[in-house]
N, C-alpha and C positions, 0 to 999 in steps of 0.2 A: 352511497357512491355506486351508482348504476350507470353503465355506459355500454354501448354496443361495440364490440371488438371484432373486426373481420379476421378470419383465418381461412384462406382459400375462398370457397364459396359459402362458408358457414359463418354465422355470427354467434357470439357467446355473451350473455349478460353476466357481468362480473359484479358481485356485491361486496360490501365491506367484509362480511363473514367469509366469503370465498378467499379474499386476499389474506385474512388472518390465518385461515387454514393452510393456504399455500405457503405462507411464511413459516408456519410451525413445521411443516413438512421439510422445507428447505433447511431449517435448523437441525432437524433430525438427520438429514442427509450429511450435514457437516460433521456430526458426531459419529455416525455409523457409515463407514465407507464400503461401497460395493463397486465391483468393476464397471458396471454399466447402469444407466438410468432404469431400464425395464426390470432389472434384477430386484428392485425394491417391491415390485408388485407380483413377483412370482410366488406361487403357493409352496409352502415348506414341504408338503408331501411329494411334490414333483422334483425337488432338489435335495431331499434328505435333510432339510433344515438348514442348509448352507446359505441359501438366498431367501429373500422375502422379508418384509417388515410389516407386522400386524398393525402397528400404530398408523402407518401410512395407508395401508389398504383399507382400514376402517374409516378413514376420513375423506379420501378423495381418490377417484380413479386415475389411472395413468394418462389417458387421453385428455381428461379435464385439466390435470396438472400441467401437461405439455401445452395445452391451448393457452392457458394463462401465462406461462413462461414465454411463449412466442409473441404474446401481445404486449409484453413489457418493453418499453424503450426509454429507460430513465436518462435524465440529464446528469452525467457523472459529476460535472463541475458543481451543479446545484446540490447534489447529494453530499459532496465533500464539504461544501460550505456549511450545510446544516450540521454535518458531523462535527466540524470545528466549533461551531457555536455551542452545541450541546456539551461537547467535550470540555471546553473551557469553563463552562458553568458548573459542571458536576464532578469533574475529575481533577485531582491534584497529582501530577506525575511525580515519580521518585526523584531523588537528587541526582542519581546516576542515569544518564540518557545515552542513547546510541543513534548515530546518523549513518545510514547505509542505503544501498540500492537493492531492490528486489525485483524479480521478474514474474509477472503473472502470465501463466500459459495462455497464449492466444495465437491462432494460426489463420485468422481471418485476414481480409485485405484492408489494411490501414497504413497510411504513409509513414507513421512514426513507430511502426513495429520494430522491435530491436532483437538482435541475436547476440547472446552472451554464452559462448561455448562452455565456460567453466561453471555455469549455474546448472542445478538439477533439471530445471525446465529451461532449455536453452533459447527458445523463441517465444516472444510474447510482448507484453506491454511493460515498460520499465517505469517503476515508481521510486522516487526518493522518499525515505521514511524516517521519521523521528519516533523512536520507541523507548520505553523505560524498562527497568529490570523485571517488571511483572509480565513483560511480553505485550503490553498494551500499546497500540499505535496512538501516539499523541497527535501526530499530524502526518500528512503525506500528500504528494502531488504527482501527477502523471507527466512524464517527460515527453514533450511534443517537438523535439528538435528546436529550431530557431523560434518556434511559436510559444515556447514555454515561458509564460509571463512571470512565473515565480523566480526565474533566473535572470530577469532583466534588471537593469539599474533603476533604482527608485527615481521616479519622475521622468524617465525616458523609456517608453514602451517599445522601443525598437533596438535598443543598444544593450550589449552584454560585455562592454569594454572593460569592466572591472575584474572580469574573470569569473567563470561559472561557479567554481567551488566557493569562492568568497560570497557570491550572491546567494547560494544555497544556504550557507550558514546564517547569513543575515535574515533570510526569510524565516527560517525555523526559530531563531532567537526572538523574533517579534511575537511568536505564539506562546512564549513563556511568560507567565505573570510574575514569577519570583526570580530573584537573582541567586547566584551561588551554585548553579548546577554544574556537574562534571560531565562533559560530553566526550564519548569515545568514538573515534573515527579511524578508518583504515587509510592506507597510503594514498588513496585518491584525493583525500583532503589534506594530507600531511604537508604543512608548510608554515613559515613564520607569519605570513599574511593572515592565515586562518586563525592562528593563535592570538594575533593582535586583535582581531575582531571579537574573539571570545572575551579577552581581558577588558577591552573597552566597554563591553556590555555587562560586565560584572560576573562572568562565568569562567570556568576552568576547562581544560581539555587534555585528553590523552590521545596523541596522534601517532600513527605508524607512518614512518617516513622511509623513502628510498635513500640509498646512499648519496645521491646527488641532490637531495632536496631536504632541508636547506644546506647548501655546500659549506658555508662558514661554520655551521654548528658541527658538522661531521668532521671537517678538516682540523678544527681547533679543539673543541671540547670533547668530542667522542672519537678521536683518532686512536688507532691501535697503540696500546701501551699507556695512554693518557687517561683512560676511563677507570675509575676505582669503584 
């Protein structure tokens, strides 16, 4: 795999070996966190051993690593589809699963960037995630507002009339090969319609609900003094 990649007025020939080295360094960065990217290439003697990573310095220079990073423009949808295919083939999720939203830090200019003040990283790209008790992401998709195809009604690529939470659940259930999973969800999903979808598909759920949803359940079965 050799191709010419422009960066400013320079071109860099990137080989398969370069890409493997670049990825190995990226994995090390995920394990060893430093405040800024240049800190990984600092010499220990100049920082009293606080910064610098010998594994990284011995394998690729900072400018070379940055050149390859700037040249990468992956198709996120294509990568996610490959992830799903490999995941379903080789990984069996646990019986207990969780559906939730998460926010990946991103401050660039994109029309579907979200702001969630209660999240540790309040501004970024919002993903809906299905994960198991091992912390493994079974599936996920990026929220793109009205363009989010995973939240559309099956057979109708322009409609979300069934309700977004119900469509989210339906989408994730299609990714599960086996029945009998127990799905845990917060109050965003809490409702009888969601539970009906789980039961119809052979699964169970533990939902957190607000006091007004579902009203009948809280007024009759869980009213003050009636719950034992």
